[in-house]
C-alpha positions in Angstrom: -4.5 57.8 -32.5 -7.8 58.6 -33.2 -6.6 60.9 -35.7 -4.6 58.1 -37.8 -7.5 56.0 -36.9 -9.7 58.2 -38.8 -7.2 58.6 -41.8 -7.3 55.2 -42.1 -11.0 54.5 -42.3 -11.6 57.2 -44.7 -8.6 55.6 -47.0 -10.5 52.5 -46.8 -13.8 53.8 -47.6 -12.3 55.7 -50.4 -11.0 53.1 -51.9 -14.6 50.8 -51.4 -15.9 53.9 -53.1 -13.3 53.3 -56.0 -13.9 49.9 -56.5 -17.6 50.8 -57.8 -16.2 51.7 -61.1 -13.4 49.2 -61.2 -13.2 46.8 -63.8 -15.4 43.8 -62.9 -13.9 41.2 -65.4 -10.7 40.8 -63.3 -12.2 41.6 -59.9 -11.9 37.3 -58.9 -8.5 36.9 -61.0 -5.3 35.8 -59.5 -3.7 38.5 -57.1 -6.7 41.2 -58.1 -8.9 40.9 -55.3 -7.1 42.9 -53.0 -3.7 45.2 -53.5 -2.2 43.6 -50.3 -0.5 40.8 -51.9 1.0 43.0 -54.5 2.0 45.4 -51.8 3.2 42.8 -49.1 5.8 41.0 -52.3 7.0 44.7 -52.9 7.9 44.9 -49.3 9.5 41.4 -49.1 11.5 42.7 -52.4 12.7 45.9 -50.4 13.7 44.1 -47.1 15.5 41.6 -49.5 17.7 44.7 -51.4 18.5 45.7 -47.9 19.2 42.6 -46.2 20.4 40.3 -48.8 23.7 41.9 -49.7 24.4 41.6 -45.9 23.7 38.3 -45.8 25.7 37.7 -48.7 28.8 39.7 -47.5 30.8 36.7 -45.9 29.1 33.9 -48.2 30.8 32.8 -51.7 28.6 34.1 -54.8 26.5 31.9 -56.4 26.8 30.1 -59.8 23.8 30.7 -61.2 24.5 30.3 -65.0 22.1 27.8 -65.8 19.2 29.6 -64.1 19.8 32.9 -65.7 19.4 31.6 -68.9 16.7 30.1 -68.2 15.0 33.1 -66.8 16.3 35.5 -69.0 14.6 33.5 -72.3 11.7 32.7 -70.0 11.0 36.4 -70.0 11.6 36.8 -73.7 8.8 33.9 -74.0 6.5 36.1 -71.9 6.9 39.3 -73.4 6.3 37.7 -76.6 3.5 36.3 -75.9 2.3 39.8 -74.4 3.2 41.6 -77.8 1.5 38.8 -80.0 -2.1 38.9 -78.1 -2.1 42.8 -77.7 -1.3 43.2 -81.3 -3.2 40.9 -82.8 -6.8 41.4 -80.7 -5.9 44.9 -80.2 -5.0 46.4 -83.3 -6.0 43.6 -85.8 -9.0 42.7 -84.3 -10.4 45.6 -82.4 -8.7 48.4 -84.8 -7.4 49.9 -81.7 -6.5 54.1 -82.1 -3.3 54.6 -80.2 -4.2 58.4 -80.1 -7.1 57.9 -78.3 -9.3 54.9 -77.4 -11.7 54.4 -74.6 -11.8 51.8 -71.8 -14.7 49.4 -72.2 -15.5 46.6 -69.8 -16.5 44.1 -72.5 -16.6 40.2 -72.6 -15.7 40.4 -76.3 -13.6 37.4 -77.0 -11.0 40.2 -78.2 -11.5 42.6 -75.3 -11.2 39.9 -72.7 -8.0 38.5 -74.5 -6.7 42.2 -74.1 -7.2 41.9 -70.3 -5.9 38.8 -69.9 -2.5 39.8 -72.0 -2.5 42.9 -69.4 -2.7 40.6 -66.8 0.2 38.5 -67.8 2.1 42.1 -68.1 1.3 42.8 -64.5 2.1 39.3 -63.6 5.9 40.0 -65.7 6.5 43.0 -63.4 6.4 40.9 -60.6 8.8 37.8 -62.4 11.0 40.7 -63.3 11.9 41.4 -59.7 14.1 38.3 -59.9 16.5 40.4 -61.6 17.5 42.0 -58.5 17.5 38.8 -56.4 19.9 37.2 -59.0 22.3 40.1 -58.6 22.3 39.7 -55.4 23.0 36.4 -55.2 25.8 36.9 -57.6 27.0 39.5 -55.2 26.8 42.1 -58.2 25.8 44.9 -55.7 27.0 47.6 -57.9 23.9 46.4 -60.5 21.4 47.3 -57.6 21.0 50.9 -58.4 18.4 53.5 -56.9 17.3 53.4 -60.5 16.8 49.8 -60.8 15.1 49.3 -57.4 12.7 52.1 -58.2 11.9 51.1 -61.4 11.0 47.5 -60.9 9.3 48.2 -57.4 6.9 50.9 -58.8 6.2 49.1 -62.1 5.2 46.0 -60.2 2.7 48.3 -57.7 1.4 50.7 -60.3 0.2 47.7 -62.6 -1.8 46.4 -59.9 -4.1 49.6 -60.3 -3.5 49.5 -64.2 -4.8 46.1 -63.8 -7.9 46.9 -61.5 -9.0 49.7 -63.2 -8.3 50.4 -67.0 -7.0 46.8 -68.4 -7.4 47.9 -72.0 -8.3 51.2 -73.9 -4.9 53.6 -73.8 -3.1 51.0 -71.6 -2.8 48.7 -74.3 -0.1 50.4 -76.7 2.1 51.1 -73.9 2.3 47.8 -72.4 2.9 46.5 -75.7 5.7 49.1 -76.6 7.5 47.9 -73.1 7.2 44.4 -73.8 8.4 44.4 -77.3 11.7 46.4 -76.0 12.0 43.6 -72.9 11.7 40.9 -75.8 14.8 42.5 -77.1 16.6 43.4 -73.4 16.4 39.9 -72.0 17.4 38.7 -75.2 20.8 40.3 -75.0 20.7 39.1 -71.3 20.0 35.7 -72.1 23.0 35.4 -74.7 25.2 37.2 -72.8 24.4 34.3 -70.1 25.4 31.6 -72.5 28.9 33.0 -72.1 32.0 34.5 -73.9 31.5 33.1 -77.2 28.7 35.1 -77.7 30.2 38.8 -76.5 31.3 39.5 -79.5 27.7 39.7 -81.0 26.6 41.8 -78.2 28.1 45.4 -79.2 24.5 47.2 -78.9 24.3 47.0 -75.3 24.2 50.8 -74.8 20.8 51.1 -77.4 18.9 49.0 -74.7 18.8 52.6 -72.8 18.3 54.3 -75.7 15.2 52.6 -76.8 13.9 52.5 -73.3 14.4 56.5 -73.1 12.4 56.5 -76.9 9.7 54.5 -75.5 8.9 56.7 -72.4 9.1 59.9 -74.8 6.7 58.2 -76.9 4.2 57.4 -74.2 4.6 60.9 -72.9 3.6 62.4 -75.9 0.5 60.2 -76.6 -0.8 61.1 -72.8 0.0 65.0 -73.5 -2.3 64.7 -76.4 -5.1 62.4 -75.1 -5.2 65.1 -72.3 -4.8 68.0 -74.7 -7.7 66.2 -76.8 -9.7 65.1 -74.2 -9.7 61.7 -74.7 -12.6 59.5 -73.4 -10.2 57.4 -71.1 -9.7 58.1 -67.5 -7.9 61.3 -67.3 -6.3 60.6 -63.7 -4.5 57.7 -65.3 -3.0 60.0 -68.0 -1.9 62.5 -65.2 -0.4 59.9 -63.1 1.4 58.4 -66.1 2.7 62.3 -66.8 4.5 62.3 -63.4 5.5 58.9 -63.6 7.3 58.9 -67.0 8.9 61.9 -66.6 10.7 60.7 -63.2 11.8 57.6 -65.2 12.8 60.0 -68.4 15.3 61.8 -66.0 16.6 58.3 -64.2 17.4 56.7 -67.4 19.0 59.7 -68.9 21.0 60.3 -65.6 21.9 56.7 -66.5 22.7 56.8 -69.8 24.9 60.2 -69.4 26.8 58.7 -66.9 27.3 55.2 -68.2 28.1 55.8 -71.7 29.2 59.9 -72.1 31.1 60.1 -69.0 31.9 56.7 -69.0 32.0 56.4 -65.1 30.1 52.9 -65.4 31.8 50.5 -67.6 29.3 48.2 -69.6 30.1 44.5 -69.0 31.0 43.5 -72.4 33.6 46.2 -72.7 35.0 45.5 -69.5 35.4 41.7 -70.4 37.1 43.0 -73.6 39.3 45.4 -71.7 40.2 42.9 -69.2 40.8 40.3 -72.4 43.3 43.1 -74.1 45.0 43.5 -70.7 45.6 39.6 -70.5 46.7 39.5 -74.0 49.2 42.1 -73.7 50.6 40.6 -70.5 50.7 37.1 -72.2 52.7 38.7 -75.3 55.1 40.4 -73.1 55.8 37.2 -71.1 55.9 35.4 -74.5 58.4 38.3 -75.8 60.6 37.4 -72.6 61.1 33.7 -73.0 61.1 34.4 -76.8 64.3 32.3 -78.5 66.3 34.4 -80.6 68.1 32.7 -83.7 67.9 29.4 -81.8 69.4 30.6 -78.7 67.5 30.6 -75.1 66.9 33.7 -73.7 69.2 34.8 -70.8 69.1 36.7 -68.0 71.3 38.0 -65.0 71.4 37.4 -61.5 73.9 39.6 -59.2 75.7 40.4 -62.1 76.1 36.9 -63.3 74.5 35.3 -66.6 72.2 32.4 -65.8 71.2 30.3 -69.1 68.5 27.6 -68.7 68.8 28.2 -64.9 72.8 27.2 -64.8 75.2 29.8 -62.9 78.5 30.3 -64.8 78.5 26.9 -66.2 77.0 25.3 -63.0 73.7 24.0 -62.0 72.1 26.8 -60.2 70.6 26.0 -56.6 
């Protein structure tokens, strides 16, 4: 026990040391005073992932149609706000260099707005944990994959660290790119939630995974080149992202192969179309069987006798 206590004290002391070079601007912002609230939310989320399907097993799935429309389009608006703020403040006003931009803890108007936009980005990762809650309440447990849970949990927790120490600099471009993709992604989910009449416009689902993979590759390349050219940005952050980004590339690539190449997980829209085709086929066959040929009612036989319009051998069948 003494050894464990010593390790905990050592870890806590190191954390206090790191605070000496954290971003002073965000010290008193909501959820930024301590990592404990973020860790607590992440733990509650993981417990929900574990217990939720068990609780819902004997319950009816919830109809969350209207909430899903609101939720998805609110994610679109939040993502669009983040993109707008980061693009305008960082690349229009401050002329950021995407290849190498050092971190400055400035009270400049635009640097402050950049930090605020990145806080909203961190907050969005917590808000997006509702994705999983919606799946569980609708009993869509097949959607709650390891990739899904890993990605959502890690992004929320790691971005607390990002906000605490690097709310600016090289963090900006990746956050803006990811938010742009989430605007596209949640637009897709929002349109899907509006109903089947929109399914014909949603043929581009598999490309969401492609652009997600592309963003990871772009950010990995930027991290590698910044390390190679010794950019004046926290190298520990770049090395950490290399490890994390590589894990996401491997997991998303694995999902793409299984979902769209091996066809082991049929996309929702395609599945809906196939069900529709099957239903139409059945309806067509039934219609054909009921069809009237040259104005005469279709006939069938029962025990070798002819039945026409419910009559057996000229007598009403009972």
